[in-house]
Structure formats: C-alpha cells, structure tokens
C-alpha positions as CSV (number, residue, x, y, z in Angstrom):
1,M,30.6,95.4,1.8
2,Q,26.6,95.0,1.6
3,P,25.1,95.0,5.0
4,L,24.5,92.5,7.2
5,A,19.9,92.0,7.3
6,A,18.7,93.0,10.3
7,V,17.1,91.1,13.0
8,P,12.8,91.7,12.9
9,T,12.6,93.3,16.5
10,P,9.0,92.9,17.8
11,G,6.3,95.7,16.2
12,S,8.5,96.6,12.7
13,P,7.8,95.5,9.5
14,H,7.9,91.8,8.0
15,H,8.7,90.1,4.8
16,G,9.4,86.5,4.6
17,P,11.1,84.1,6.6
18,T,14.9,84.8,8.0
19,R,18.1,82.7,6.6
20,F,18.2,81.5,10.8
21,Q,14.2,80.8,10.3
22,I,15.1,79.0,7.5
23,L,17.3,76.6,8.8
24,I,15.7,76.1,11.6
25,I,12.1,74.9,9.5
26,G,14.6,72.2,7.1
27,I,15.9,70.7,10.4
28,A,12.4,70.4,11.7
29,I,11.2,68.6,8.6
30,A,14.0,66.3,8.3
31,V,13.5,65.4,12.0
32,V,9.6,64.7,10.7
33,V,11.0,62.1,7.9
34,I,12.9,60.1,9.7
35,L,10.4,59.9,13.1
36,A,8.5,58.4,10.5
37,A,10.5,56.4,8.7
38,L,11.2,54.8,11.9
39,V,8.3,54.5,14.1
40,G,5.7,54.4,10.6
41,P,6.2,50.8,9.8
42,L,6.6,49.8,14.1
43,L,2.9,51.4,14.3
44,A,2.2,49.7,11.2
45,S,2.7,46.2,12.2
46,A,1.6,47.2,16.0
47,L,-2.1,47.7,14.0
48,S,-1.8,45.1,11.7
49,G,-0.4,42.5,14.2
50,S,2.9,41.1,13.0
51,G,4.0,37.2,12.2
52,G,0.5,36.3,11.3
53,G,-1.9,35.1,8.7
54,S,-1.6,35.8,4.9
55,N,-3.8,38.6,5.1
56,Q,-2.2,40.5,8.0
57,K,0.7,42.6,6.8
58,C,4.2,41.8,8.1
59,T,7.4,43.9,7.7
60,G,9.7,41.4,6.0
61,C,6.6,38.9,5.4
62,T,6.0,39.8,1.2
63,P,7.7,36.8,0.1
64,A,10.0,37.3,-3.2
65,L,11.1,34.3,-4.3
66,V,9.9,30.5,-2.7
67,E,12.8,27.2,-2.9
68,I,12.1,23.8,-2.6
69,A,15.2,21.1,-1.3
70,P,16.2,19.6,-2.9
71,P,15.3,21.7,-5.9
72,D,15.0,18.2,-8.0
73,A,15.4,14.3,-7.3
74,T,15.6,11.3,-9.0
75,L,14.5,8.5,-7.2
76,A,14.8,4.4,-6.6
77,Y,11.6,2.6,-7.5
78,G,10.7,2.2,-3.1
79,A,12.6,5.0,-1.4
80,H,11.3,8.2,0.0
81,Q,11.9,11.9,-0.2
82,V,10.8,14.5,2.3
83,F,11.1,17.7,0.5
84,T,10.7,21.1,2.2
85,A,9.5,25.0,1.3
86,S,11.3,28.2,2.0
87,A,10.0,31.5,1.3
88,I,12.5,34.6,0.2
89,N,11.7,38.3,1.6
90,Q,13.1,41.3,-0.7
91,T,16.0,41.8,0.9
92,G,16.4,37.9,0.7
93,G,16.1,37.3,3.9
94,T,14.6,33.7,4.8
95,I,10.9,34.8,6.1
96,A,9.9,32.5,9.1
97,T,6.4,33.5,9.5
98,G,3.0,35.0,8.3
99,V,3.6,32.7,5.1
100,T,1.4,29.9,3.5
101,F,2.9,26.7,1.7
102,S,0.6,25.5,-1.0
103,W,1.9,22.3,-2.9
104,S,0.4,20.4,-5.8
105,L,2.2,17.5,-7.5
106,I,1.6,16.1,-11.4
107,P,1.1,13.0,-11.9
108,L,-0.3,12.0,-9.0
109,T,1.0,8.7,-9.2
110,L,4.5,10.2,-8.4
111,G,3.4,9.8,-4.2
112,T,1.6,11.2,-2.1
113,L,1.7,14.6,-1.5
114,N,1.2,16.1,2.2
115,T,-1.0,18.8,2.3
116,T,-1.8,19.1,6.1
117,T,1.8,20.3,7.3
118,G,3.6,21.3,4.1
119,P,6.6,19.0,3.6
120,F,5.9,17.4,0.6
121,V,6.5,13.3,1.1
122,D,8.0,11.0,-1.4
123,L,5.9,7.0,-0.7
124,T,7.1,5.5,-4.3
125,S,5.3,2.2,-3.8
126,A,2.1,2.9,-6.2
127,S,4.6,3.4,-9.7
128,A,8.1,3.2,-11.3
129,N,9.3,4.8,-14.4
130,V,7.1,8.1,-14.2
131,S,8.4,11.3,-13.7
132,G,7.1,15.3,-13.7
133,N,6.7,18.4,-11.7
134,L,6.0,19.4,-7.6
135,S,5.3,22.7,-7.5
136,V,4.6,25.0,-4.2
137,T,3.4,28.9,-3.5
138,A,4.0,31.0,-0.6
139,T,1.5,33.2,0.2
140,G,2.7,35.9,1.9
141,N,0.9,39.8,2.2
142,S,-1.9,38.4,-0.4
143,V,1.0,38.0,-2.8
144,S,1.8,35.0,-4.2
145,V,5.0,33.2,-5.8
146,S,5.7,29.9,-6.5
147,T,8.3,27.3,-8.0
148,S,8.4,23.8,-8.8
149,A,10.9,20.6,-9.1
150,F,11.2,17.8,-11.5
151,I,10.5,14.6,-9.8
152,S,11.8,11.4,-11.3
153,V,11.4,7.7,-10.5
154,T,13.3,5.0,-12.1
155,S,13.0,1.1,-11.8
156,T,16.8,1.0,-11.8
157,G,19.7,1.7,-9.1
158,P,20.1,1.6,-5.4
159,K,17.6,-0.3,-3.7
160,C,17.2,0.5,0.1
161,T,18.0,-3.1,2.3
162,V,14.9,-4.8,4.5
163,P,16.3,-6.4,7.1
164,S,14.9,-10.0,7.4
165,G,14.9,-12.8,9.9
166,Q,13.7,-10.2,12.5
167,T,10.0,-11.6,14.6
168,L,8.2,-8.4,15.7
169,S,5.4,-8.6,18.4
170,G,1.9,-6.7,18.5
171,A,-0.9,-7.4,20.5
172,G,-4.3,-5.7,20.9
173,S,-7.7,-4.2,19.4
174,T,-9.5,-8.0,18.3
175,L,-11.4,-5.2,16.0
176,V,-8.8,-5.1,14.0
177,A,-7.4,-8.4,14.8
178,P,-8.7,-10.1,11.2
179,L,-6.6,-7.4,9.0
180,M,-3.5,-7.7,11.2
181,F,-3.9,-11.5,10.9
182,R,-4.4,-10.8,7.2
183,W,-1.1,-8.5,7.1
184,S,1.5,-10.5,9.2
185,V,0.4,-13.7,6.3
186,A,1.1,-11.2,3.5
187,Y,4.4,-9.0,5.1
188,P,7.3,-10.5,3.6
189,A,10.8,-9.1,5.2
190,S,9.1,-10.6,9.0
191,T,7.4,-12.3,11.0
192,V,5.0,-10.4,12.7
193,E,3.1,-11.8,15.4
194,Y,-0.5,-10.3,17.0
195,S,-2.0,-11.6,20.0
196,S,-6.1,-10.2,20.3
197,V,-6.8,-9.7,23.3
198,G,-8.2,-6.5,23.5
199,S,-7.5,-2.7,23.4
200,G,-7.6,-2.5,27.1
201,A,-5.1,-5.5,27.6
202,G,-2.9,-4.2,24.1
203,I,-2.7,-0.6,25.5
204,N,-1.2,-2.3,29.1
205,D,1.3,-4.2,27.3
206,I,2.5,-1.3,25.1
207,T,2.8,0.5,28.5
208,T,4.7,-2.6,30.2
209,K,7.1,-3.0,26.7
210,T,6.2,-6.1,26.7
211,V,5.4,-6.3,22.6
212,D,6.3,-4.1,19.8
213,F,3.2,-2.5,19.5
214,A,0.2,-1.7,20.1
215,A,-3.1,-1.8,18.2
216,S,-6.5,0.4,20.2
217,D,-9.7,1.2,18.2
218,A,-10.0,3.0,21.2
219,P,-6.8,6.8,21.8
220,L,-5.4,6.9,25.2
221,N,-7.1,8.7,27.9
222,P,-5.2,11.2,29.9
223,A,-4.2,8.5,32.6
224,Q,-3.2,6.1,29.9
225,R,-1.1,9.0,28.4
226,A,0.2,9.7,31.6
227,A,1.2,6.1,32.1
228,I,3.5,5.4,29.4
229,P,6.9,5.9,30.2
230,A,9.1,8.4,28.1
231,P,9.8,9.0,25.7
232,G,6.6,8.8,24.8
233,V,4.0,6.9,21.9
234,A,3.1,7.9,18.9
235,T,-0.7,7.2,17.4
236,I,-1.1,6.3,14.0
237,P,-4.4,5.6,12.0
238,E,-4.0,1.4,10.8
239,S,-7.5,1.3,9.2
240,A,-11.1,2.1,9.4
241,G,-14.0,-0.2,10.7
242,A,-17.9,-0.2,12.1
243,V,-19.1,-1.1,14.4
244,V,-22.7,-2.4,14.0
245,P,-26.0,-3.7,15.9
246,I,-25.9,-7.7,15.5
247,Y,-28.9,-9.7,16.1
248,N,-30.8,-12.8,17.0
249,L,-34.5,-12.9,15.3
250,P,-35.6,-15.8,14.0
251,G,-38.0,-15.1,11.4
252,V,-37.4,-11.2,11.3
253,P,-36.0,-11.5,8.0
254,A,-35.1,-8.2,6.9
255,S,-32.7,-5.6,8.5
256,L,-34.2,-3.8,11.6
257,H,-34.0,0.0,11.7
258,F,-32.8,1.3,14.9
259,T,-31.4,4.5,16.6
260,G,-29.2,6.3,18.6
261,A,-31.8,6.5,20.9
262,V,-33.4,3.6,20.8
263,L,-30.3,1.6,21.7
264,A,-28.9,3.3,24.7
265,A,-32.6,3.1,25.8
266,I,-32.2,-1.3,25.5
267,Y,-28.4,-0.4,26.9
268,L,-29.7,1.2,29.7
269,G,-32.7,-1.5,29.8
270,N,-34.7,0.6,29.5
271,I,-36.4,-0.8,26.3
272,T,-36.9,-5.1,27.4
273,N,-38.5,-6.0,24.8
274,W,-37.9,-6.7,21.3
275,N,-41.8,-5.0,20.4
276,N,-41.3,-2.3,22.0
277,S,-43.5,0.4,21.0
278,A,-40.4,2.7,19.9
279,L,-38.9,-0.1,18.1
280,Q,-42.1,-1.3,16.3
281,A,-42.5,2.9,15.1
282,I,-39.4,2.8,12.9
283,N,-39.7,-1.0,11.6
284,P,-43.1,-0.5,10.1
285,G,-43.7,-3.7,8.2
286,I,-41.8,-6.5,10.5
287,T,-43.5,-8.0,12.7
288,L,-41.6,-8.3,15.8
289,P,-41.9,-10.8,18.3
290,H,-42.6,-10.3,22.2
291,A,-39.7,-11.6,23.8
292,S,-37.0,-10.2,25.8
293,I,-34.2,-8.5,24.6
294,V,-31.0,-10.7,26.1
295,V,-28.2,-7.5,25.6
296,V,-25.2,-9.0,25.2
297,H,-21.5,-6.7,25.9
298,R,-17.8,-7.0,26.1
299,S,-16.3,-8.3,29.3
300,D,-12.8,-7.2,28.9
301,G,-11.2,-3.8,28.2
302,S,-12.9,-2.2,24.7
303,G,-11.7,-0.5,21.5
304,T,-15.0,-1.6,19.9
305,T,-17.4,-0.4,24.2
306,F,-14.9,2.6,23.6
307,V,-17.0,3.5,20.3
308,W,-19.7,2.0,21.6
309,S,-20.6,3.6,24.3
310,S,-19.3,6.8,22.8
311,F,-22.1,6.6,20.3
312,L,-24.8,6.6,22.8
313,A,-23.3,9.1,25.1
314,A,-23.4,11.1,22.4
315,E,-27.3,10.3,21.5
316,N,-28.1,10.1,25.0
317,S,-28.3,12.5,27.8
318,T,-28.7,9.8,30.4
319,W,-25.8,7.7,29.6
320,K,-23.7,10.3,29.0
321,N,-23.8,12.0,32.4
322,D,-24.2,8.5,34.3
323,I,-23.1,5.8,32.1
324,G,-20.3,7.5,30.1
325,R,-17.8,6.4,28.0
326,S,-14.6,4.4,28.1
327,L,-12.7,0.5,27.4
328,T,-14.5,-0.9,30.4
329,I,-17.9,0.3,31.9
330,N,-20.6,-0.4,34.9
331,W,-23.5,-2.3,32.0
332,P,-26.8,-1.8,33.7
333,V,-28.3,-4.4,32.6
334,G,-27.0,-8.0,29.6
335,I,-23.8,-10.7,30.2
336,G,-20.7,-10.6,28.8
337,A,-18.3,-12.3,26.0
338,E,-14.8,-11.4,25.5
339,G,-14.2,-10.2,22.3
340,N,-15.8,-9.0,19.1
341,A,-16.0,-13.0,18.4
342,G,-17.4,-14.0,21.8
343,V,-20.4,-11.8,21.8
344,T,-20.4,-12.7,17.3
345,A,-20.4,-15.7,19.4
346,T,-22.8,-16.0,22.1
347,V,-25.5,-13.9,19.6
348,Q,-25.6,-16.4,17.5
349,S,-26.1,-19.1,20.0
350,T,-28.9,-17.5,21.9
351,T,-32.0,-16.0,20.7
352,D,-33.5,-12.8,21.0
353,A,-30.3,-11.7,21.8
354,I,-28.6,-7.9,20.9
355,G,-24.7,-6.9,20.8
356,Y,-22.4,-5.1,19.0
357,V,-18.9,-5.9,17.3
358,D,-17.0,-4.6,14.0
359,I,-18.6,-5.3,10.1
360,N,-16.8,-7.6,9.4
361,Y,-17.5,-10.6,12.7
362,A,-20.6,-9.6,11.1
363,L,-20.7,-10.4,7.9
364,T,-17.9,-13.5,7.9
365,N,-20.2,-15.3,10.4
366,G,-23.6,-14.7,8.2
367,V,-24.8,-12.9,11.4
368,A,-28.2,-10.0,10.8
369,Y,-27.1,-6.4,11.9
370,G,-29.4,-3.2,11.4
371,S,-29.1,-0.1,10.1
372,V,-28.8,2.7,12.0
373,Q,-30.2,6.4,11.2
374,N,-27.6,8.9,10.7
375,P,-27.5,13.0,11.4
376,S,-29.5,13.5,8.7
377,G,-32.3,10.9,9.4
378,H,-31.6,8.2,7.0
379,Y,-31.5,4.3,8.4
380,I,-27.4,3.1,6.7
381,L,-26.5,-0.2,6.3
382,A,-22.7,-0.4,6.9
383,N,-20.3,-1.3,4.0
384,V,-17.5,0.2,3.4
385,T,-18.5,2.1,0.9
386,N,-20.7,4.2,3.7
387,I,-17.0,4.0,6.1
388,E,-14.9,5.9,3.7
389,S,-17.2,8.5,2.8
390,A,-17.5,8.8,7.1
391,L,-14.2,9.0,7.0
392,A,-14.3,11.8,3.9
393,D,-17.0,14.1,5.3
394,S,-16.0,13.7,9.6
395,T,-14.8,17.3,10.5
396,S,-12.6,16.4,12.9
397,A,-8.9,17.4,12.6
398,F,-6.4,15.2,13.8
399,P,-4.0,15.8,16.7
400,A,-0.5,15.8,15.5
401,P,1.1,12.0,15.9
402,T,2.0,12.1,19.8
403,G,-0.3,14.9,21.1
404,D,-3.9,14.1,22.6
405,W,-5.8,12.4,20.0
406,Y,-8.9,11.0,23.4
407,N,-11.5,13.5,22.0
408,F,-10.8,12.9,18.1
409,S,-13.6,11.3,17.1
410,V,-15.7,10.5,13.1
411,L,-18.9,9.7,14.8
412,N,-21.8,10.5,13.3
413,P,-20.2,12.6,10.4
414,P,-22.7,14.9,8.0
415,G,-22.9,13.2,5.1
416,A,-26.6,11.6,4.1
417,Q,-25.2,8.5,3.3
418,D,-22.7,8.1,5.6
419,Y,-22.5,5.6,8.3
420,P,-23.0,7.3,11.6
421,I,-20.7,4.7,13.8
422,A,-17.3,3.9,11.8
423,T,-14.1,4.7,13.5
424,Y,-10.3,4.7,13.0
425,T,-8.4,2.1,14.5
426,Y,-4.6,3.3,15.6
427,L,-1.6,1.6,16.5
428,L,0.7,2.8,18.7
429,V,4.2,2.5,18.7
430,Y,7.5,4.6,21.0
431,T,8.7,7.2,19.3
432,D,12.4,6.5,20.6
433,L,12.5,2.8,20.3
434,G,16.6,2.4,21.8
435,R,15.5,5.0,24.3
436,A,12.5,2.8,25.2
437,Y,13.5,-0.4,25.5
438,G,17.3,-0.2,26.3
439,A,20.2,-2.0,24.6
440,S,18.2,-5.5,24.2
441,F,16.1,-3.9,21.5
442,S,18.0,-4.2,18.2
443,E,18.5,-1.0,16.0
444,A,17.9,-3.6,12.9
445,H,14.7,-4.8,15.2
446,A,13.3,-1.0,15.8
447,Q,14.7,-0.8,11.2
448,A,12.2,-4.1,10.7
449,L,9.3,-2.6,13.3
450,V,8.9,0.9,11.6
451,D,9.5,-1.1,7.7
452,F,6.3,-2.9,8.5
453,L,4.0,-0.4,10.6
454,T,5.2,1.1,7.4
455,W,4.0,-1.0,5.3
456,V,0.7,-1.4,7.1
457,V,0.0,2.3,6.5
458,S,1.0,2.7,2.7
459,P,-1.2,2.1,-0.2
460,A,0.4,-1.5,-0.3
461,G,-0.9,-2.6,2.9
462,Q,-3.8,-0.4,2.8
463,S,-4.9,-2.7,-0.6
464,Y,-6.0,-5.5,1.9
465,S,-8.8,-3.3,4.0
466,A,-12.1,-3.1,1.7
467,P,-11.4,-7.5,0.9
468,L,-12.2,-8.4,4.8
469,Y,-14.9,-4.8,5.4
470,Y,-12.0,-2.3,6.4
471,A,-12.0,1.0,4.9
472,P,-8.7,2.5,4.3
473,I,-7.7,5.4,5.6
474,T,-7.8,8.7,3.9
475,T,-4.8,10.4,2.5
476,D,-4.7,12.7,4.7
477,A,-4.0,10.1,7.3
478,M,-1.8,8.7,5.9
479,N,0.7,11.3,5.1
480,L,0.3,12.0,8.8
481,D,1.1,8.3,9.7
482,V,4.1,8.2,7.4
483,L,5.8,11.5,8.7
484,A,5.2,9.9,12.4
485,L,6.8,7.1,11.5
486,F,9.6,8.8,9.2
487,S,10.3,10.7,12.7
488,I,10.7,7.3,15.3
489,T,14.4,7.4,16.0
490,Y,16.7,4.5,17.5
491,N,18.7,6.1,20.2
492,G,18.1,9.3,18.8
493,A,19.3,8.9,15.5
494,S,17.6,8.6,12.2
495,L,16.1,5.1,10.7
496,E,15.9,4.3,7.1
497,V,12.6,3.1,6.4
498,C,12.9,0.6,3.3
499,T,9.1,-0.9,2.7
500,P,9.5,-4.4,0.3
C-alpha cells in the first residue's frame, strides 16, 4: 500500500498543488462561471436598457420569426380587414417590446397601408379583382426578419349590408359646410342633415348630444374636452381648407400681398389706411387708395376665427400676449358677421373692407383674396395644390383620436410653395354610441353613422374635395381615421363597418 502524501507544513518544500487544493480551485471556477451566467445578462440589460428600441440590446428581443395574422385573406369588394404582426424570439416566445415593424404593400391598389400605428387596414373601395403581397419586417437588436401574406380582392362573394332608412344629424363648421352639403347629397345609404351653425355651436351640440356628430375647424380646448360626457369623443380629420384674406378695393386689379405682421397690425387697429407704408412696401407697382380699412370679423363662435387668430398669434407677439387664439375673440376693431357666408357678403357689400374666410367662399362668390407670405418668404395665393403641399410638409404629428388635439396645427409649414394658413377640419363623434345616447339611439342608427363617416374619409368621399377647393386628407390622416372609426362601439360591441 502506498503511503498518503503528507500535507506541507510551513517552511517545508512545496512542489505543486495537492489534490485538496485542486478540488477547491475547481469548485471556485464553477461558482464563477455560474455567477457570470446569471449576472451577465442582467448587467448587460441594465447598461443598455431593457425593452427599448431596436438599436438597444434587450434580452429576448432578437426576432427569429415574424408572423402576420391572418396569414392570407380573400376579401369581398368593399370589405375591410385589419392585419397585425407579431415577432417571435429564438426560444419561441412572443416579443412584446424592443421590436419595430415596417410594412409594405404591392400593388398599392389593394388598399390603404397604415404606417402610423402598425396594423394594415384594408380599405378596398378603390379596386377589385386584384391580388398582391402584404409584407412586414420586424427589427430588434439590429436583426431584421420578414414575411409576407398573399392578399386578394374579389368582386364576387358575400357583401356587407349597409343599413338603410336612417336620418343622421350633424352641426358645426361653416368652413366645411359646402363640402358637407355635397357629401350629404352624394351619400346613397342614409339621409344626412347638416346645420351650418359654426364650430362653437357644433361643439356645444355634440356636448349636449343633440346631434350625431359635430364638425369643427378648431380642436377641442382643455375646458371643452373636460365638458364632454363619458365615454368621450374621437377627433377625426375630415378635410382641409385654407383661410384667406378677402377684400373689396374697386380699381385695384391685382392680388395683393400680405404678411402675417401686416394682417395682425390691421386687425389690431394699428394699420388703418390701405396706403399705409407697410402695405405699400410689399405691393410695389400697385397704387393703393388713401381710404380707411373696414375690418370685418366673425361675430359667432368660429373655427375659422380660431385658425385666423392662431396665425396672427404666431406672427405678432402683441396679438399672442394680448388677444390670443380662440373660437371667439375680443376684437380691438371691426364689425362682426355670422358665418363664412356672412363675412363674405359683408365684404362684398362694403367698399374698402377686409375679412377672412375659407377659400371656397372667396372663389365661389368671386371675391378678391390676397397672397400671404410663408416662412420661406414667398407670397402664396391659396389653391388646392399648395394646401395639399402644406399638409404633406407639416412636421406636426397626429395625436391619438381620443387624445388632446388642441395644439395640433399645420400652420406655417416649411415648404417653399406651401400656403401658410392651411387647416384641417374635424369630425367629433362619441366613441361608444350606445353608452353616449342610450336606448333611443339604435344599433342600426349607430351602424349607419359609422358607415357614413367612414365613407366621408375614404377615397370615394374625398374625391368630392378638390372640385370645391378643399384638399383631400393625407394617407396618414385617412389611416388614422379608419382605425378610429373601426374602434367605435355600441354598448361595448364592435360595429361592422360597411360602405356603399
């Protein structure tokens, strides 16, 4: 039998580790490895941020697969379909955060692609008997994976049923009234009665639930939002227009130039004559009369006034600090008239007058209107093209449909040819129609209302805009609107959106 090796004592010769020491070292190494495996990912997550954007390291947020639901779809002409995407990580789990999705659709005639919130909403009123691919890419931790779904649209098959025999009521904006009246005549499925009473009165009517929907060129201010009863309303961009300065100056043939500073000075009462040096300087070659300016403004609660006063506040600090922006203004000077039509008629009948109205009222009534200087220094005479470019160039992000829209604006966009006083005009509608109105408001009536509003913001409804000098809403606005309208319920139950 071999003797056991002696354990070295202090001062004795040592020629290498003993078996006991080797065992201790092995255990220590194993402990370190286990701790590194447990602590390492937590430390990396703490340093880089967990669940963040696709450029941050996020445990479990690297996609290995992306799926579309439903994976394939054949849709009846006129139907709608919402698609969603989900990303799967390497272990088979669904990734909830840290991944971004980007969508594409070929061909675009299949429908409308929502790039604002992610899901694709198929609005197939434009084309039938077409097919193509809906693709989505999921990106997380700098890794991207893609998939696609085959989509087809057919003109055969079951059709949804549009409720008939319903009479819908709306009230509000005079700015959008000509277009609203045209929609009311063109819409084939329900009778639509619209009262052109001004944005302020329309907001009051939807608050007191005396109408089915309101139209306003001014988003709800905080006090108005607070006054809206539960369940609250959605704000839905329906069209876009331009507020223009109109005037009555016999013998002045050309379109006058205006700046924001000059318009503010006129409405503050600081410029009182047409041949004021500030006006004459920006209108070289035109002999302006030595006549007192007759200032005309709205006398009622007006979304057009909100847009006009917002522009003047952006251009003049005195106006911003002393007058502000609102549906109703404590006007320093001028005479009042009710509605866009009233201001137009007053200016037409009053020599040397100036006023502000939507471009539709100027053009359809043959009233002279001026060019307004934009932030690029160009004088722009409003038309549908430069209203559309103003919407496209605006850097303002859309709020959520049920969010705070009060500070949303497309005034003074950066494009060289953009008209500076462009504006969206909005629909206001309750998010749960059964809860809002009670049993007297039938589900069929709710269905008919949602169908009409969806038709208004669809390509079919928007096709009536340009002939009346309104600009169609942008694709992003349309996508936002469709999602908002699809979300409207009746006592908590979804409504089947169906447009004629």
